[in-house]
C-alpha positions as a printed Julia matrix, in Angstrom:
579×3 Matrix{Float64}:
 -105.17  46.71   18.39
 -101.84  44.97   18.19
  -98.8   46.38   16.43
  -97.04  43.76   14.32
  -93.49  44.02   13.17
  -91.74  42.81   10.07
  -88.95  40.36   10.71
  -85.97  40.74    8.43
  -83.15  38.22    8.08
  -79.88  39.62    6.73
  -76.92  37.26    6.53
  -78.44  35.06    9.3
  -78.8   38.05   11.69
  -82.44  38.67   12.63
  -83.27  42.31   13.19
  -86.67  43.73   14.12
  -87.78  46.73   12.07
  -90.82  49.01   12.29
  -93.19  49.01    9.32
  -91.68  51.96    7.5
  -88.37  50.15    7.01
  -87.39  48.16    3.96
  -87.55  44.4     3.62
  -84.8   42.44    1.87
  -85.64  40.48   -1.27
  -83.55  37.73   -2.78
  -80.55  38.75   -4.93
  -79.91  41.76   -2.65
  -82.94  43.67   -3.97
  -85.45  45.09   -1.51
  -89.19  45.46   -0.98
  -90.93  47.62    1.57
  -94.45  47.14    2.93
  -97.14  48.73    0.74
  -99.09  50.51    3.5
  -97.83  52.4     6.55
 -100.3   51.22    9.15
 -100.35  48.39   11.66
 -100.68  45.28    9.51
 -103.9   43.39   10.11
 -104.59  40.46    7.81
 -108.1   39.95    6.45
 -107.31  37.22    3.91
 -104.43  34.81    3.38
 -102.63  33.57    0.3
 -104.1   30.45   -1.27
 -107.21  30.18    0.86
 -110.25  28.81   -1.0
 -112.48  31.66   -2.19
 -115.61  30.61   -4.04
 -114.26  28.8    -7.08
 -110.59  29.82   -6.87
 -107.54  30.13   -4.67
 -106.99  33.61   -3.2
 -103.91  34.95   -4.96
 -102.7   37.57   -2.49
 -102.8   38.92    1.03
 -105.64  41.17    2.15
 -104.55  43.89    4.58
 -107.47  45.28    6.56
 -107.69  49.07    6.84
 -110.04  48.8     9.82
 -113.03  50.32    8.05
 -111.13  53.27    6.59
 -110.52  54.28    2.97
 -108.1   56.79    1.5
 -104.96  55.5     3.23
 -101.84  56.09    1.07
 -100.45  53.06   -0.77
  -96.74  52.97   -1.61
  -94.66  51.26   -4.28
  -92.8   48.37   -2.65
  -89.78  48.88   -4.93
  -88.58  50.86   -7.94
  -90.36  50.06  -11.19
  -92.95  51.26  -13.64
  -96.73  51.01  -13.94
  -97.3   48.19  -16.42
 -101.07  47.86  -16.15
 -104.06  49.73  -14.74
 -107.46  48.07  -14.62
 -110.66  49.81  -13.61
 -113.81  47.73  -13.34
 -117.03  47.7   -11.36
 -116.38  44.17  -10.04
 -113.22  42.14   -9.45
 -110.35  44.15   -7.99
 -112.19  47.43   -8.71
 -109.44  50.01   -9.19
 -106.24  47.97   -9.54
 -102.62  48.87  -10.21
  -99.78  46.66  -11.48
  -96.12  47.63  -11.11
  -93.26  45.78  -12.81
  -89.97  45.84  -10.93
  -86.45  45.58  -12.41
  -85.83  42.31  -10.56
  -88.6   40.7   -12.63
  -91.27  40.65   -9.94
  -94.62  42.37  -10.26
  -96.64  43.88   -7.41
 -100.41  44.25   -7.59
 -102.66  46.53   -5.54
 -106.45  46.04   -5.61
 -109.72  47.63   -4.4
 -108.17  51.12   -4.49
 -110.3   54.24   -4.08
 -108.19  56.32   -6.48
 -104.69  56.62   -7.93
 -101.92  59.13   -7.26
 -102.27  62.32   -9.33
 -100.1   61.44  -12.33
 -101.64  57.99  -12.66
 -105.16  59.31  -12.05
 -104.7   61.94  -14.78
 -103.6   59.28  -17.28
 -106.51  56.98  -16.38
 -109.12  59.73  -16.73
 -107.71  60.78  -20.1
 -108.03  57.19  -21.31
 -111.55  56.83  -19.9
 -112.65  59.91  -21.82
 -110.87  58.79  -24.97
 -112.66  55.42  -24.77
 -115.86  56.92  -23.29
 -115.89  54.15  -20.72
 -115.5   53.98  -16.96
 -114.16  50.43  -17.21
 -110.72  50.34  -18.85
 -107.81  47.91  -19.01
 -104.67  49.92  -19.77
 -101.05  48.99  -20.51
  -98.97  52.21  -20.35
  -95.65  52.46  -22.15
  -92.72  51.38  -20.0
  -91.3   54.88  -19.58
  -94.59  56.69  -19.02
  -95.31  56.13  -15.31
  -92.09  55.3   -13.46
  -92.08  54.94   -9.68
  -89.49  54.84   -6.93
  -89.68  52.7    -3.85
  -91.92  54.38   -1.3
  -93.68  56.64   -3.82
  -97.34  57.25   -3.12
  -99.07  55.43   -5.96
 -102.71  55.15   -4.84
 -105.14  55.2    -1.92
 -106.87  52.3    -0.24
 -110.54  51.7    -0.89
 -113.45  49.3    -1.09
 -114.02  49.12   -4.84
 -114.92  46.05   -6.88
 -116.2   42.95   -5.11
 -114.52  43.88   -1.83
 -116.82  43.28    1.13
 -115.01  45.75    3.44
 -112.25  48.35    3.06
 -108.89  46.67    2.58
 -105.84  46.42    0.33
 -105.53  43.31   -1.81
 -101.78  42.88   -2.34
  -99.92  40.44   -4.58
  -96.37  39.65   -5.61
  -96.05  37.77   -8.9
  -92.99  36.19  -10.49
  -91.06  37.21  -13.58
  -93.81  36.15  -15.97
  -95.7   39.14  -14.66
  -99.2   37.7   -14.9
  -99.52  33.97  -14.39
  -97.82  33.03  -11.14
  -98.69  34.79   -7.86
  -96.31  34.08   -5.0
  -96.93  33.96   -1.27
  -96.12  37.51   -0.03
  -95.29  36.13    3.42
  -91.98  35.06    1.94
  -90.99  38.71    2.24
  -93.46  40.24    4.69
  -92.84  38.25    7.85
  -95.78  38.97   10.14
  -95.45  37.69   13.7
  -97.9   34.84   14.25
  -98.17  32.46   17.17
 -101.57  30.87   16.55
 -101.56  27.32   15.16
 -104.27  26.08   12.82
 -107.41  24.66   14.38
 -108.66  21.19   13.38
 -112.44  20.78   13.65
 -113.01  17.31   12.26
 -111.91  14.29   10.24
 -113.75  13.06    7.16
 -113.39   9.46    6.03
 -114.4    8.52    2.46
 -114.76   4.81    1.57
 -115.33   3.23   -1.83
 -114.62   0.04   -3.73
 -113.92   1.02   -7.33
 -115.98   4.11   -8.21
 -114.66   7.15   -6.36
 -117.7    9.37   -6.86
 -119.83   6.87   -4.89
 -117.74   7.08   -1.74
 -119.52   6.75    1.58
 -118.67   9.66    3.87
 -118.5   10.05    7.62
 -117.36  13.09    9.6
 -115.67  12.29   12.93
 -115.32  14.63   15.88
 -111.83  15.29   17.23
 -110.49  15.74   20.76
 -107.84  18.4    21.41
 -104.94  18.25   23.85
 -102.48  21.11   23.38
 -101.81  21.3    19.65
 -102.52  17.59   19.18
 -105.88  16.25   18.07
 -107.09  12.67   18.23
 -110.01  10.54   17.08
 -111.06   7.57   19.21
 -111.7    4.7    19.03
 -109.93   3.09   16.06
 -111.67   3.84   12.77
 -112.77   0.66   11.01
 -113.24   0.74    7.24
 -114.96  -1.97    5.26
 -114.35  -1.05    1.63
 -111.28  -1.5    -0.55
 -110.18   2.12   -0.67
 -110.12   4.99    1.82
 -109.54   8.71    1.45
 -109.07  11.25    4.23
 -110.28  14.82    4.61
 -109.44  17.32    7.33
 -111.75  20.13    8.39
 -109.39  22.9     9.45
 -108.89  26.66    9.64
 -105.99  28.94   10.47
 -105.98  32.03   12.66
 -103.41  34.8    13.02
 -102.36  37.2    15.76
 -102.59  40.13   13.35
 -106.12  39.63   12.07
 -109.59  41.0    12.41
 -111.47  39.57   15.38
 -113.46  37.19   13.21
 -110.65  36.44   10.79
 -110.04  32.83    9.85
 -107.86  31.72    6.99
 -106.99  28.91    4.67
 -104.37  26.28    5.44
 -100.83  26.8     4.13
  -99.75  23.16    4.16
 -100.81  19.64    5.11
  -98.58  16.56    5.38
 -100.12  13.12    5.91
  -98.43   9.83    6.73
  -99.38   6.24    7.46
  -97.08   4.3     9.78
  -94.58   7.18    9.45
  -94.54   7.03    5.63
  -95.74  10.22    3.95
  -98.4    9.66    1.28
  -99.77  13.17    0.69
  -98.72  16.8     1.1
  -99.24  20.25   -0.33
  -97.9   23.75    0.33
  -99.02  27.12   -0.97
  -95.9   29.04   -1.99
  -96.82  29.63   -5.64
 -100.05  29.48   -7.6
 -100.94  29.43  -11.27
 -103.94  31.46  -12.44
 -104.74  28.79  -15.02
 -105.16  26.3   -12.15
 -107.39  28.47   -9.97
 -110.57  26.42  -10.28
 -108.8   23.27   -9.1
 -109.63  24.76   -5.72
 -112.96  22.95   -6.22
 -111.11  19.61   -6.11
 -108.66  20.65   -3.4
 -111.46  20.93   -0.85
 -114.69  18.95   -0.55
 -116.85  20.96   -2.94
 -120.16  19.47   -1.83
 -119.53  20.06    1.87
 -118.47  23.62    1.14
 -121.64  24.32   -0.85
 -124.08  22.5     1.42
 -122.69  23.34    4.86
 -120.24  26.2     4.22
 -117.4   24.21    5.77
 -113.97  23.6     4.29
 -112.67  20.05    4.34
 -109.24  19.65    2.78
 -109.09  16.41    0.83
 -105.87  14.52    1.6
 -106.04  12.94   -1.82
 -105.88  14.15   -5.42
 -108.99  13.52   -7.48
 -108.01  12.06  -10.88
 -108.91  15.25  -12.79
 -107.15  17.62  -10.39
 -104.06  18.95  -12.22
 -102.99  21.61   -9.71
  -99.23  21.82   -9.18
  -99.24  22.46   -5.42
  -98.83  18.83   -4.32
  -95.75  16.88   -3.17
  -94.79  13.33   -2.18
  -98.03  11.79   -3.4
  -98.46   8.02   -3.25
 -101.43   6.45   -5.06
 -103.09   9.89   -5.25
 -103.38   9.76   -1.45
 -105.75   6.77   -1.55
 -105.2    4.19    1.18
 -105.7    0.54    0.23
 -105.42  -1.51    3.4
 -104.55  -5.14    2.66
 -104.64  -6.48    6.23
 -106.75  -6.12    9.35
 -103.98  -4.62   11.52
 -104.18  -1.18   13.11
 -102.3    1.53   11.23
 -101.2    4.92   12.57
 -102.26   8.02   10.64
 -100.63  11.37   11.39
 -101.72  14.6     9.69
  -99.73  17.79   10.27
 -101.47  21.06    9.46
  -99.26  24.18    9.27
  -99.44  27.91    8.7
  -96.72  29.89    6.93
  -95.11  30.97   10.23
  -94.46  27.31   11.07
  -97.15  26.91   13.72
  -98.58  23.42   13.45
 -101.34  21.19   14.74
 -101.27  17.41   14.48
 -104.16  14.99   14.1
 -103.44  11.38   15.08
 -105.7    8.37   14.84
 -105.66   4.64   14.14
 -107.38   2.95   11.23
 -107.94  -0.69   10.33
 -109.8   -2.71    7.75
 -112.77  -4.81    8.77
 -112.49  -8.57    8.36
 -115.95  -8.47    6.74
 -115.97  -7.16    3.17
 -118.58  -4.58    2.19
 -120.49  -5.61   -0.91
 -122.47  -2.42   -1.47
 -123.59  -1.99   -5.09
 -121.22   0.07   -7.2
 -123.86   1.96   -9.18
 -126.76   4.11   -8.0
 -130.02   2.21   -7.79
 -131.87   4.79   -9.92
 -132.07   8.4   -10.96
 -129.08   8.75  -13.28
 -129.05   8.99  -17.07
 -125.42   8.33  -17.94
 -121.96   7.82  -16.48
 -119.71  10.76  -17.41
 -116.0    9.82  -17.37
 -113.55  12.37  -16.0
 -110.96  11.77  -18.77
 -113.33  11.76  -21.75
 -115.54  14.14  -23.68
 -119.1   13.63  -22.46
 -122.46  14.49  -23.94
 -126.14  14.01  -23.28
 -129.2   14.89  -25.33
 -132.97  14.56  -25.44
 -135.45  15.87  -27.99
 -135.26  19.33  -26.34
 -131.9   19.6   -24.56
 -128.23  19.05  -25.42
 -125.16  19.07  -23.2
 -121.6   18.92  -24.5
 -118.81  18.63  -21.94
 -115.25  18.73  -23.33
 -112.6   16.53  -21.76
 -111.0   18.0   -18.67
 -114.15  19.38  -17.07
 -114.63  16.75  -14.37
 -112.36  15.9   -11.45
 -113.82  12.42  -11.08
 -116.41  10.22  -12.79
 -119.97  11.5   -12.44
 -123.31   9.73  -12.59
 -125.12  12.38  -14.59
 -128.84  13.01  -14.24
 -131.12  15.45  -16.05
 -134.77  15.81  -15.05
 -137.59  17.86  -16.51
 -139.21  19.61  -13.55
 -141.78  22.1   -14.86
 -143.21  23.13  -18.21
 -143.3   26.37  -20.19
 -145.73  29.04  -19.0
 -146.05  32.77  -19.64
 -142.66  34.33  -20.38
 -140.91  31.05  -19.55
 -140.52  29.38  -22.94
 -139.13  25.96  -22.03
 -139.36  23.34  -19.33
 -137.15  23.83  -16.3
 -134.42  21.2   -16.33
 -132.51  20.01  -13.28
 -129.13  19.54  -14.97
 -126.57  17.4   -13.15
 -125.73  17.39   -9.45
 -125.56  20.97   -8.07
 -122.98  19.77   -5.54
 -120.59  18.42   -8.21
 -118.06  20.93   -9.61
 -117.37  21.76  -13.27
 -113.89  22.94  -14.18
 -114.4   24.83  -17.46
 -117.3   25.86  -19.66
 -119.88  23.26  -20.67
 -122.22  23.96  -23.59
 -125.92  23.75  -22.76
 -128.57  24.06  -25.48
 -132.31  24.18  -24.79
 -135.1   24.05  -27.37
 -137.66  26.76  -26.54
 -141.24  26.91  -27.8
 -143.55  29.63  -29.1
 -141.09  32.52  -29.32
 -142.16  35.0   -32.02
 -139.43  36.05  -34.44
 -139.49  39.63  -33.15
 -138.78  38.45  -29.59
 -135.99  35.97  -30.28
 -133.36  38.56  -29.38
 -134.9   38.72  -25.89
 -134.48  35.01  -25.15
 -132.28  34.3   -22.13
 -131.27  31.03  -20.5
 -131.72  31.41  -16.75
 -129.83  29.58  -14.04
 -131.31  28.8   -10.62
 -128.62  27.65   -8.21
 -128.9   25.38   -5.19
 -129.81  28.39   -3.02
 -132.69  29.39   -5.31
 -130.97  32.49   -6.7
 -131.78  33.18  -10.39
 -129.47  34.83  -12.91
 -129.43  35.25  -16.67
 -126.72  33.67  -18.84
 -125.27  35.1   -22.03
 -127.39  33.36  -24.66
 -127.03  32.77  -28.39
 -129.18  31.03  -30.98
 -127.81  27.89  -32.61
 -130.42  26.83  -35.11
 -133.65  26.39  -33.18
 -131.85  26.06  -29.84
 -130.89  28.67  -27.27
 -127.31  28.01  -26.24
 -125.06  29.16  -23.42
 -121.93  28.14  -21.51
 -122.33  26.94  -17.94
 -119.86  26.31  -15.12
 -122.32  25.04  -12.52
 -124.93  22.33  -12.45
 -128.42  23.35  -11.38
 -131.78  24.32  -12.84
 -131.94  25.93  -16.29
 -134.76  27.25  -18.46
 -135.42  29.73  -21.28
 -137.36  32.9   -20.63
 -137.92  36.28  -22.27
 -136.3   39.4   -20.9
 -138.45  42.29  -22.09
 -138.08  44.48  -19.01
 -136.02  47.65  -19.28
 -133.37  48.46  -16.66
 -134.64  50.48  -13.71
 -133.08  53.93  -13.27
 -133.64  55.84  -10.02
 -132.25  59.35   -9.39
 -131.06  59.41   -5.77
 -130.21  63.07   -5.22
 -131.52  65.0    -8.22
 -134.99  66.4    -8.81
 -136.3   68.04  -11.98
 -135.64  71.79  -12.22
 -134.05  71.82   -8.77
 -130.57  72.98   -7.77
 -127.99  70.25   -7.25
 -127.22  70.57   -3.54
 -124.44  67.98   -3.42
 -121.12  67.71   -5.25
 -122.26  64.67   -7.19
 -125.1   63.1    -9.14
 -126.04  59.64   -7.89
 -128.19  57.19   -9.81
 -129.17  53.64   -8.9
 -129.38  51.27  -11.89
 -130.69  47.7   -11.72
 -131.85  45.04  -14.15
 -134.19  42.15  -13.51
 -132.42  39.44  -15.49
 -129.8   39.68  -18.24
 -127.87  42.44  -16.46
 -126.75  45.98  -17.29
 -123.97  45.99  -19.9
 -123.91  49.61  -21.09
 -124.38  52.97  -19.42
 -123.51  56.47  -20.61
 -124.16  59.79  -18.92
 -124.21  63.23  -20.53
 -124.5   66.82  -19.35
 -125.59  69.27  -22.04
 -124.75  66.65  -24.65
 -121.19  66.03  -23.43
 -120.17  62.58  -22.19
 -119.37  62.54  -18.48
 -117.41  60.05  -16.44
 -119.72  58.14  -14.11
 -118.24  55.55  -11.77
 -120.22  52.38  -11.12
 -120.17  50.91   -7.63
 -120.69  47.15   -7.96
 -122.08  46.57   -4.5
 -124.77  49.27   -4.52
 -125.45  49.37   -8.3
 -124.92  53.12   -8.08
 -123.51  55.43  -10.74
 -121.79  58.56   -9.44
 -120.68  61.69  -11.28
 -118.38  63.9    -9.19
 -118.82  67.61   -9.9
 -115.53  68.5    -8.22
 -113.67  66.27  -10.67
 -115.17  67.99  -13.71
 -112.26  70.35  -14.22
 -109.8   67.51  -14.67
 -112.09  64.98  -16.32
 -112.66  66.91  -19.5
 -115.69  69.15  -18.94
 -116.45  72.31  -17.02
 -119.89  72.88  -15.5
 -120.78  76.52  -14.95
 -123.59  77.98  -12.87
 -127.03  77.91  -14.46
 -129.44  75.39  -15.98
 -128.22  72.1   -17.44
 -129.61  68.87  -18.89
 -128.55  65.52  -17.46
 -129.16  62.46  -19.64
 -128.46  58.82  -18.8
 -128.81  55.86  -21.16
 -128.72  52.36  -19.64
 -129.02  49.08  -21.6
 -129.09  45.43  -20.59
 -127.49  42.52  -22.41
 -130.46  41.82  -24.68
 -130.89  45.45  -25.72
 -133.64  46.7   -23.42
 -132.81  50.38  -22.96
 -133.88  53.06  -20.49
 -133.2   56.75  -21.09
 -133.61  59.28  -18.29
 -133.43  63.02  -19.06
 -133.81  65.75  -16.46
 -133.14  69.5   -16.2
 -131.28  70.72  -13.14
 -129.46  73.8   -11.88
 -126.05  74.52  -10.44
């Protein structure tokens, strides 16, 4: 395990501090690090995560939970959000200098904050709460213990998700490495070069992935790449690594700068993000390659519908249009935040023989969807409405009827669009079901089967005779009936037996539409049960009863749990137990 130090620059004098020292912030204000352990990074700022850019730094806690988290500067608690998914237990602190710090995946809060949260949970009778305390209610000083590290929400291992946001407080996360200078000597690694060629229609580009040869920190592709179409785009398969990371840690790229014959035509850097632009991540990298092969190829061009504000010095959206048959020098510099860089160099030329490949697919598409227009498609049993701004490039749209209604499935299964083409915002999908009795209409659910075969239910409404939902992915869709109640399994409680642990644990699952409500009671009084997203487990902590609003004495008691899914299927479990 390596110990990493925080490098502080004060009036051009560099001084090395240990982790419990303060870090200077601009305008003579100061931050300190949020956690007093050796800093190991598990996730970097801006790296592509699913369908968004990662908006903070993840500090690994090496498998441990319960490590104290400290306020990085004076301020007040401006928001507290508790949810089963997402950041889990999260805390937001506003600082007098206008910055906000955010701490996610916490196991619990410091006493004063925890007391306030529990009071609000009982007042709302809900584990999940989104709270905005008054400015003077929960003030903190730099270094105060504000919470404890955990693994709540969608975290896949114990860590602290940490953010610094600008004066707007919510919309613009900043790269924390501006203030927390972690020593890093490892340059990014380049694994390959992707060349995209097309004549006029970008979505029909021919692709080829080239291997690279490494010498020092310089990578090359040989021999000269020859392109035959009018336009060329470049993609770089790359990852970054850090000294202070988990053994298997690899990270997103901080910046790329590309030039042809020493003239820069494309660059980006990840110093500031905008939450409203998060899904442009799907245009920043090659979405199809990421979905199909789980590899990240950074496109050195801006697709026409990509409106992210992270790009600089762009010429012709990064598209190369070679007008001669001479060799041209391409140089791509890939950097991390510490300034370590790797360079990819290769030569490219245009063939003297023009490629006359057809500019439309030979078959299989229903309609050309334009990236800068509202698009729609309909048959006698299906409707799709796609508002403008949902595509990053033109799309040859296809919709195929694959199977027919049978049993609980009340519509054909439709293969809607290309599952390897991204959608930016919600698209309205309406499907006409058949043979659903009036008394079962409330149980109708549109299901989505993704490219991996995983099935999930979508929030569904009736619009006339159609079932309607909003989708953000292409794939297979159909209408079915969800008439199955949620499953409730007591994990450590048996009827008429004494509770031998300090908690009641219950596993709750649903087959389709998903659990949306759950309420637990002991002797008729509502109790606070915490839902763990990853294990689908509800937990009531007996030791917390004195401060969470109820007192459980020795003797016989009745535990009752009511669980409902999105379409109203409800399971009630009642059991007598002893303490």
